[in-house]
N, C-alpha and C positions, 0 to 999 in steps of 0.2 A: 407220676404225672408225665405228660408228653408235651414237648415244645414243637409247634408246627409253624413253619415259615411260609407265608403266602405273599405273592407280589400283587399289589393293588394296581388298578388301571392307571394310576398316576405315576407308577414306576417305583413307588415307595415299598420297602420291605416291612411287613408287619409280622411280628412273632406272637403267636397265640399259645396259651397254655390250656390243656384239656386233660380230663381224666379218662378220655376215650383212648385206651392204649393200643388196641388192636388195629394195626395198619391195614390189614386185609379187609376187615369189616368197615373201617372208617378211613378211607384213603385220604391222603393229604390234599389231593385235588378238590375234594368236596368241601374243604373248609373255607375257601374263598366265598362260595355261594352262601354258606352258613353264616359267615362273618357279615355279609350284607343283610341277611335276614335279621340278624341281631341288632342292627344299627338303630332301628326304631326304639328298642328298649334302652340302648345306651343314651340316645338323645332325651328320652324321658327322664332318666336319672340325672342328666345334665340340667334339665329344666327344674327338677325338684331341688337340686343343690344350688343352682344359680338364681333363676327368677323367683323361686319361692323361698329362698334364703334358708335352706334346710340345715346347713352346716353349723351355724352358731346356735347351740341349744339354749333353751330358756331356763334350764336347771342343771344340776350336777349329778342327779341320780339316774339310774337305768330307766326308772318309770318316767321321768321327765323326757328323756331321749325318745322313748317309745311313744309317749303322748305327742311330742312334736312331730315325729315321723308320721304317725297315723293321721294327725290333724292336717298335715301337709298333703298327704295322699288323698284324704277326703276332699280338701279344697280343690286339688287338681281334677278329681273326678266330677265334682259339682261344676267346675268351669267347663269341662269337656261336654257335659250334658247340656248346660245352658247355652253354650255357643253353637250348638248343632244347627239352629235355623239361620244363623248369620251367613254361612257360605253361599246359600242360594241367593240371598239378597246381594252379596258382594260379587257374585258371578255376573249379575246384570250390570253392576257398576264397572266391572273389569272390561266389559265389552266396549266402553267408551274411553278407556285408558290405554296407554302404551304398554304398561306392565300389569300383571294380575295383582289383585289386592285381597289377600286372605285376612283372617282375623288376626289382630295384633295381640299375640298371647301375653306379652308383658303387660300391656294395658288392661287386658281382660282379667288377668290375675289381680292386678292392683285394684281395679274396680270391684271385683268380687270380695277381696279382703276388706275393703271399706264398707261393704254392705252385708257381709255374711251374718253379722249379729242381727241386722234388720230382717234378714231372710229367715233366720231360725227362731228368733225370739222377740222381734220388734212389734210395735203397734201397727205398722203398715202391713196390710195383707200380703202374704207371700206371693200371690199372683201379680200384684203391682210391682213388687221388688224384682221379680223375675222378668217382667215385661220391660222395666226400666234398664235392667242389666243387658237384656238382649238388644235393646235399642242402642245402648252404649257400644256393644260389641260390633254392631253393624255400622255405626257412625264413625268408628275410629280404627279403620283398617291400616295395614302397613303395605307399602309397595314392595314387590319382589323384583329385584333388578339382578338377573342372573349373571350379567357381564361385569358387575361391580366387584372390585377387589379393594377392600378397606385395609390399609396397612395397620398392623398390630404392633404395639410397643410391648417389650418384655416387662412383666410385672416387677415392681420393686419389692425385694424381699423384706425390707424394713417396713414398707407400707402394708404388705400382706400380714406380717407379724402383728403390727399394731391393730389392724382390723380384727384379726382372729382373737387377739388378747383382750381388747377393750370394747369393741362394738357388741352390744347385746341384741339378741333377737327380740323383736316386738311380738308379744304374745297376742294371738288372735282373740 
């Protein structure tokens, strides 16, 4: 493996590990651009782990882990498809506001989790559930405040341990 150091625009030094060993074919200078291309994938994994609560498994077997993973990816994909019409509606709303208002992904995932069984196997027609969800996505945006800096507290190791040890994942 090869360790590559890149300097981020913030001045921070980032060390990347790669299996691309040939410096001539893969120069170090190219990795900064590649790192930024990868950022969308990294934030997607963060969304799976954080907002969709992927880390606490619902079972102890490999099959349970795989089932949780693929159910979460499915849910994320359904949310992505169903939220497609909302940005056009929210763009009109953003014109009258100081800050842009995109879809609130945390709320949209929560709304979808609450209605996914209705969507897939409920008595309500799927078209009605989809329409209701899309109305929810457009009605509950989040403001983007680019200049906002929210101070973060360091997580408590004891609290994190308690959460990982005792809080169980709700099965969809």
